[in-house]
C-alpha positions as CSV (number, residue, x, y, z in Angstrom):
1,M,-9.7,19.6,18.3
2,P,-12.9,17.7,18.7
3,V,-13.4,15.6,21.9
4,K,-12.8,12.2,21.2
5,E,-15.8,9.7,21.8
6,P,-14.8,6.4,20.5
7,K,-17.2,4.4,22.2
8,K,-20.0,6.8,21.3
9,S,-19.2,8.3,17.9
10,M,-20.5,6.7,14.7
11,I,-18.1,4.9,12.9
12,S,-18.2,5.0,8.5
13,I,-16.6,1.9,6.9
14,I,-15.4,2.8,3.5
15,V,-14.8,0.0,0.9
16,P,-13.2,0.7,-2.5
17,V,-14.3,-2.0,-5.1
18,Y,-12.6,-2.6,-8.4
19,N,-13.2,-5.7,-10.1
20,S,-13.6,-7.9,-7.1
21,S,-16.7,-10.0,-8.0
22,H,-14.9,-13.4,-7.2
23,M,-14.3,-12.3,-3.2
24,L,-17.0,-9.4,-2.9
25,N,-19.7,-11.5,-1.6
26,S,-17.7,-12.7,1.2
27,C,-16.3,-9.4,2.1
28,L,-19.7,-7.6,2.2
29,S,-21.7,-10.5,4.1
30,A,-18.9,-10.3,6.9
31,L,-19.8,-6.6,7.1
32,K,-23.2,-7.2,7.1
33,N,-22.8,-9.6,10.3
34,L,-21.0,-6.9,12.4
35,K,-22.2,-6.8,15.9
36,D,-21.7,-3.2,16.3
37,E,-24.8,-1.3,15.4
38,N,-23.5,2.3,15.4
39,H,-22.0,2.2,12.0
40,E,-22.6,2.8,8.4
41,I,-21.0,1.2,5.2
42,V,-20.0,3.2,2.0
43,L,-19.2,0.9,-1.0
44,V,-17.3,2.9,-3.9
45,N,-17.4,1.0,-7.1
46,D,-14.3,2.3,-8.9
47,G,-15.3,1.8,-12.4
48,S,-15.4,-2.0,-12.1
49,T,-15.9,-3.7,-15.6
50,D,-16.9,-6.9,-14.0
51,N,-20.5,-7.3,-12.2
52,S,-19.0,-5.7,-8.9
53,L,-21.4,-2.9,-9.0
54,T,-24.4,-5.4,-9.3
55,I,-23.0,-7.3,-6.0
56,C,-22.6,-3.9,-4.1
57,R,-26.4,-2.9,-4.9
58,E,-27.4,-6.2,-3.7
59,F,-26.5,-5.4,-0.2
60,N,-28.3,-2.7,1.9
61,F,-25.4,-0.4,1.9
62,N,-24.8,3.3,0.3
63,V,-23.1,2.7,-2.9
64,L,-21.1,5.1,-4.8
65,A,-20.4,4.6,-8.5
66,L,-17.5,6.2,-10.1
67,Q,-17.7,6.3,-14.0
68,H,-13.9,5.6,-14.3
69,N,-11.2,3.9,-12.6
70,K,-9.5,6.5,-10.5
71,G,-7.5,4.3,-8.1
72,Q,-8.1,3.6,-4.6
73,A,-7.1,6.9,-2.9
74,V,-9.5,8.7,-5.1
75,A,-12.2,6.2,-4.3
76,R,-11.6,6.3,-0.5
77,N,-11.6,9.9,-0.6
78,K,-15.1,10.1,-2.5
79,G,-16.2,7.7,0.1
80,V,-15.4,9.8,3.2
81,E,-17.1,12.7,1.3
82,Q,-20.4,10.7,1.3
83,S,-20.0,9.5,4.9
84,K,-21.1,11.1,8.1
85,G,-19.2,9.3,11.1
86,D,-16.6,11.0,13.5
87,I,-14.4,7.8,12.8
88,I,-13.5,6.4,9.5
89,A,-12.8,2.7,9.1
90,F,-10.9,1.6,6.1
91,I,-10.8,-2.1,4.3
92,D,-10.2,-3.3,0.9
93,S,-12.8,-5.5,-1.0
94,D,-10.3,-8.6,-0.4
95,V,-10.6,-8.6,3.2
96,I,-13.0,-10.6,5.6
97,V,-13.7,-8.8,9.0
98,P,-14.5,-10.7,12.3
99,T,-18.0,-9.6,13.7
100,N,-16.3,-7.8,16.8
101,W,-13.9,-5.9,14.5
102,L,-15.6,-2.4,15.2
103,E,-16.0,-3.0,18.8
104,K,-12.1,-3.9,19.3
105,Y,-11.5,-0.7,17.5
106,R,-13.3,1.2,19.9
107,E,-11.5,-0.5,22.8
108,L,-8.3,0.4,21.1
109,L,-9.2,3.9,20.6
110,F,-10.5,4.3,23.9
111,T,-7.2,2.6,25.3
112,H,-5.1,4.9,23.3
113,I,-7.0,8.0,23.4
114,D,-4.2,10.2,22.2
115,T,-3.9,8.4,18.9
116,D,-5.3,9.7,15.6
117,M,-5.2,6.5,13.8
118,I,-4.8,2.6,14.6
119,C,-3.6,0.4,12.0
120,S,-3.9,-3.6,12.2
121,G,-2.7,-6.4,10.0
122,Y,-3.8,-10.0,8.6
123,G,-4.8,-12.8,11.1
124,W,-5.1,-15.4,8.4
125,S,-5.0,-16.3,4.3
126,V,-8.4,-16.9,3.0
127,E,-6.8,-18.6,0.1
128,D,-5.0,-21.7,0.5
129,A,-2.7,-21.9,-2.3
130,L,0.9,-21.8,-1.5
131,P,1.7,-18.4,-2.8
132,A,-0.8,-17.1,-0.8
133,K,0.2,-18.8,2.4
134,F,4.0,-17.3,1.5
135,A,2.5,-13.8,1.1
136,F,0.6,-14.1,4.4
137,H,3.6,-15.3,6.3
138,E,5.9,-12.8,4.6
139,C,3.7,-9.8,6.2
140,A,3.5,-11.6,9.4
141,Y,7.1,-11.6,9.6
142,R,7.5,-8.2,8.4
143,R,5.1,-6.7,10.8
144,Q,5.8,-8.8,14.2
145,N,8.2,-6.3,15.8
146,L,6.5,-2.9,14.8
147,P,6.8,-0.6,17.3
148,L,3.8,1.0,19.1
149,Y,3.9,4.1,17.6
150,I,4.8,4.3,13.6
151,T,4.9,7.1,10.9
152,S,3.4,5.1,8.4
153,S,0.0,3.4,7.7
154,I,-2.1,0.8,5.7
155,S,-5.5,1.2,4.6
156,S,-6.6,-2.3,4.4
157,N,-7.3,-2.6,8.1
158,C,-7.7,0.4,10.0
159,V,-9.5,3.4,11.7
160,I,-8.7,7.1,11.9
161,Y,-10.8,10.1,13.3
162,R,-12.4,12.3,10.6
163,D,-10.6,15.7,11.7
164,A,-7.2,14.2,11.5
165,F,-8.1,12.8,7.8
166,E,-9.4,16.1,6.7
167,D,-6.7,18.0,8.2
168,I,-4.3,16.5,5.7
169,G,-6.6,16.5,2.6
170,G,-7.2,13.0,3.0
171,F,-5.2,10.4,0.7
172,P,-3.0,12.2,-1.7
173,E,-4.5,12.5,-5.3
174,Y,-1.8,13.3,-8.2
175,Y,-1.1,12.2,-11.7
176,L,1.8,11.6,-13.8
177,N,0.6,14.6,-15.9
178,D,-1.4,17.2,-14.0
179,N,-1.2,19.8,-17.0
180,R,-4.3,17.7,-18.8
181,D,-7.9,16.7,-18.4
182,N,-7.3,13.7,-16.0
183,T,-11.0,13.1,-15.9
184,N,-10.7,9.5,-17.4
185,T,-7.2,8.9,-15.8
186,K,-6.4,6.7,-12.7
187,A,-4.7,8.7,-10.2
188,V,-1.1,7.5,-8.8
189,A,-2.1,4.5,-6.5
190,I,-0.9,1.7,-4.7
191,N,1.3,3.4,-2.1
192,E,-1.3,6.0,-1.2
193,D,-1.5,4.5,2.4
194,A,2.1,4.9,3.2
195,E,1.8,8.5,2.0
196,L,-1.4,9.2,4.2
197,G,0.7,8.1,7.2
198,F,3.8,10.2,6.2
199,L,1.8,13.3,6.2
200,L,-0.1,12.4,9.2
201,A,3.2,12.1,11.3
202,R,4.5,15.3,9.4
203,N,1.6,17.2,11.0
204,G,2.1,15.8,14.5
205,R,-0.5,13.4,14.4
206,K,-0.3,10.0,16.1
207,I,-0.5,6.4,14.5
208,I,-0.5,3.3,16.6
209,W,0.1,-0.4,15.3
210,S,-1.7,-3.0,16.8
211,N,-1.8,-6.5,16.1
212,N,-4.8,-7.3,18.2
213,N,-7.7,-6.6,15.6
214,P,-6.5,-8.8,12.6
215,V,-8.8,-9.6,9.6
216,G,-8.6,-12.1,6.9
217,H,-7.2,-11.6,3.4
218,Y,-7.3,-13.0,-0.1
219,F,-3.8,-13.0,-0.8
220,R,-2.5,-13.7,-4.5
221,K,-3.2,-17.5,-5.5
222,S,-0.5,-17.5,-8.2
223,W,3.5,-16.7,-8.0
224,R,2.8,-14.8,-11.2
225,E,0.3,-12.5,-9.2
226,Y,2.4,-12.0,-6.4
227,L,5.3,-11.0,-8.3
228,N,3.0,-8.5,-10.4
229,Q,1.9,-7.0,-6.9
230,Q,5.7,-6.8,-5.7
231,F,6.3,-4.9,-9.2
232,G,3.7,-2.3,-8.6
233,F,4.6,-1.8,-4.8
234,S,8.3,-0.9,-5.8
235,R,7.3,1.2,-8.8
236,Y,4.7,3.4,-6.9
237,A,7.0,3.5,-3.8
238,M,9.3,5.4,-6.0
239,L,6.8,7.8,-7.1
240,S,5.8,8.7,-3.5
241,V,9.5,9.6,-2.9
242,F,9.4,11.9,-6.2
243,K,6.2,13.6,-4.7
244,F,7.4,13.3,-1.1
245,P,11.1,13.1,-1.0
246,K,11.3,12.9,2.7
247,M,9.6,9.8,2.4
248,L,13.0,8.0,1.3
249,F,14.1,8.4,5.0
250,N,10.8,7.6,6.7
251,E,10.7,4.5,8.8
252,D,7.5,2.4,7.7
253,I,6.0,-1.0,7.9
254,Y,8.3,-2.3,5.3
255,S,11.4,-0.9,7.0
256,Q,12.4,-4.3,8.2
257,E,12.9,-5.7,4.7
258,K,15.9,-3.5,4.5
259,M,15.0,-2.8,0.9
260,I,17.6,-0.3,0.0
261,P,20.7,-2.4,0.7
262,Q,19.1,-5.3,-1.2
263,I,18.5,-3.0,-4.1
264,L,22.0,-1.8,-4.1
265,I,23.3,-5.4,-4.2
266,I,20.8,-6.3,-6.9
267,S,22.2,-3.7,-9.1
268,T,25.9,-4.7,-8.3
269,M,25.0,-8.1,-9.5
270,L,23.6,-6.8,-12.7
271,L,26.4,-4.6,-13.4
272,A,28.8,-7.3,-12.6
273,T,27.4,-9.2,-15.6
274,S,29.2,-6.8,-17.9
275,G,32.4,-8.5,-16.6
276,L,31.6,-11.5,-18.9
277,F,32.5,-9.2,-22.1
278,F,36.2,-8.8,-20.6
279,G,37.8,-12.0,-20.6
280,T,39.1,-14.6,-18.0
281,I,39.5,-11.9,-15.3
282,G,35.8,-10.2,-16.1
283,I,34.5,-13.6,-15.8
284,I,36.1,-14.7,-12.5
285,A,35.0,-11.1,-11.3
286,T,31.6,-11.7,-12.3
287,I,31.2,-15.1,-10.8
288,A,32.7,-13.9,-7.2
289,L,30.4,-10.7,-7.3
290,E,27.2,-13.2,-8.2
291,I,28.3,-15.4,-5.5
292,G,29.0,-12.7,-3.0
293,G,25.5,-11.1,-3.9
294,L,23.7,-14.7,-3.2
295,L,25.6,-15.1,0.3
296,F,24.4,-11.3,1.0
297,F,20.8,-12.4,0.6
298,Y,21.2,-15.7,2.3
299,Y,22.6,-13.7,5.5
300,Y,19.5,-11.1,5.2
301,L,17.0,-13.7,4.7
302,Y,18.0,-16.6,6.9
303,D,15.7,-15.7,9.8
304,F,13.0,-14.9,7.3
305,L,13.6,-18.7,5.8
306,R,13.7,-20.1,9.3
307,F,10.1,-18.4,10.1
308,L,8.7,-19.3,6.9
309,K,9.7,-23.3,7.6
310,S,8.7,-23.1,11.2
311,N,5.2,-21.7,10.2
312,H,4.8,-23.9,7.0
313,N,6.0,-27.1,6.6
314,N,5.2,-27.3,2.5
315,Y,7.8,-24.7,2.1
316,V,11.0,-26.1,0.1
317,F,13.9,-24.2,1.8
318,H,16.0,-23.7,-1.4
319,Q,13.4,-23.2,-3.7
320,I,11.6,-20.2,-1.5
321,F,15.1,-18.9,-1.3
322,F,15.8,-18.4,-5.1
323,F,11.9,-17.3,-5.6
324,I,12.8,-14.5,-3.3
325,I,16.0,-13.6,-4.9
326,V,13.5,-13.3,-8.1
327,T,11.2,-10.9,-6.5
328,R,14.0,-8.7,-5.4
329,F,15.0,-8.4,-9.1
330,I,11.3,-7.8,-9.6
331,W,11.9,-4.9,-7.0
332,F,14.7,-3.5,-8.8
333,G,12.6,-3.6,-12.1
334,G,10.1,-1.6,-10.4
335,V,12.3,0.9,-8.9
336,V,13.9,1.5,-12.2
337,I,10.2,2.1,-14.0
338,G,9.5,4.1,-11.0
339,I,12.3,6.4,-11.2
340,N,11.6,6.9,-15.0
341,D,7.8,7.8,-14.2
342,G,9.0,9.9,-11.6
343,F,11.4,12.2,-13.7
344,S,8.4,12.3,-16.3
345,M,6.0,13.6,-13.6
346,L,8.4,16.2,-12.5
347,R,8.9,17.3,-16.2
348,N,5.0,17.2,-16.8
349,N,4.0,18.7,-13.6
350,Y,6.7,21.2,-12.6
351,F,9.2,22.0,-15.6
352,L,6.8,22.4,-18.1
353,K,4.7,24.4,-15.9
354,A,7.8,26.6,-15.1
355,V,8.4,27.1,-18.9
356,V,4.9,28.3,-19.6
357,K,5.1,30.8,-17.0
358,L,8.4,32.2,-18.1
359,K,7.1,32.4,-21.7
360,S,4.1,34.3,-20.5
361,R,6.3,36.6,-18.5
362,Y,8.3,37.2,-21.3
363,I,5.2,38.1,-23.8
364,K,4.0,40.4,-21.1
365,T,7.3,42.2,-21.1
366,R,7.7,42.3,-24.8
367,R,4.3,43.9,-25.0
368,K,5.0,46.6,-22.6
């Protein structure tokens, strides 16, 4: 294993860019103002259809342009391939870094010399809209009591030693159908950061969570954008489980959400509506189960709601409560679609391959 020299090593900052022209200037200007001098910046334009590539080329950074939108896993891996540093830093194009961001990571890596990766969170919301503030405080609540050592990761604000990254092959790249030409197809994405952390931990690599090096973030400005994001998270989290089944039991930075019991209650509430078709007793049972489900959520969300209220007076308690209930149903929808996609992926990538191999063996046997 290479000797770790966090205070001397070059740091390569990898930024995947896709249709982010409305926030890209702020992100890249912040990178340009970094005080640390021993670093390079690699921008990977992931097949953007807006003027993101033009903006990237206005800055004196290394720019890699992919012809097709391949997703963040592919974009980040391509960026690492083009980089030189012994330490890799990842941020997203909707992130604003402080001027001393790299110095802080060097200090953290030096302090925790046994670690292979360090992740940190968000310190503020660049957007001032209520949905953005809500998303920021939701992240802050979820991550406030994380242990020092974690078995997951994020990729919007982190550093990792190159040897650890390359040891596991980088971010996992896979498709719903690996049996066809996927040159123009986007790889399975969104949950690739958690997958990276899972693979690192499985290989005995150490990951540390620190709240000491936060960045700014452009959170979603509308409730609709936020719900679409939540749908994508739950959908691709299920695909991760199909690809890496042991991730189902992995504790990650979302574990404090207690997603599994919440999803079980949501499914019960949905199934309970069938009671409406079975007369008076069915209707009474439905109402009881729905009220029970709401009470369950109130019990699970009470501390979170208090946290929101204490940090932002503009939140209306009951409105936010029912909005969170809506997000849980969105989660459930994402899980259902993710399960469907997962079985399709298994069928396309494994079952059909097995059938082709069996046919080939059968034909060879017949010819003999």
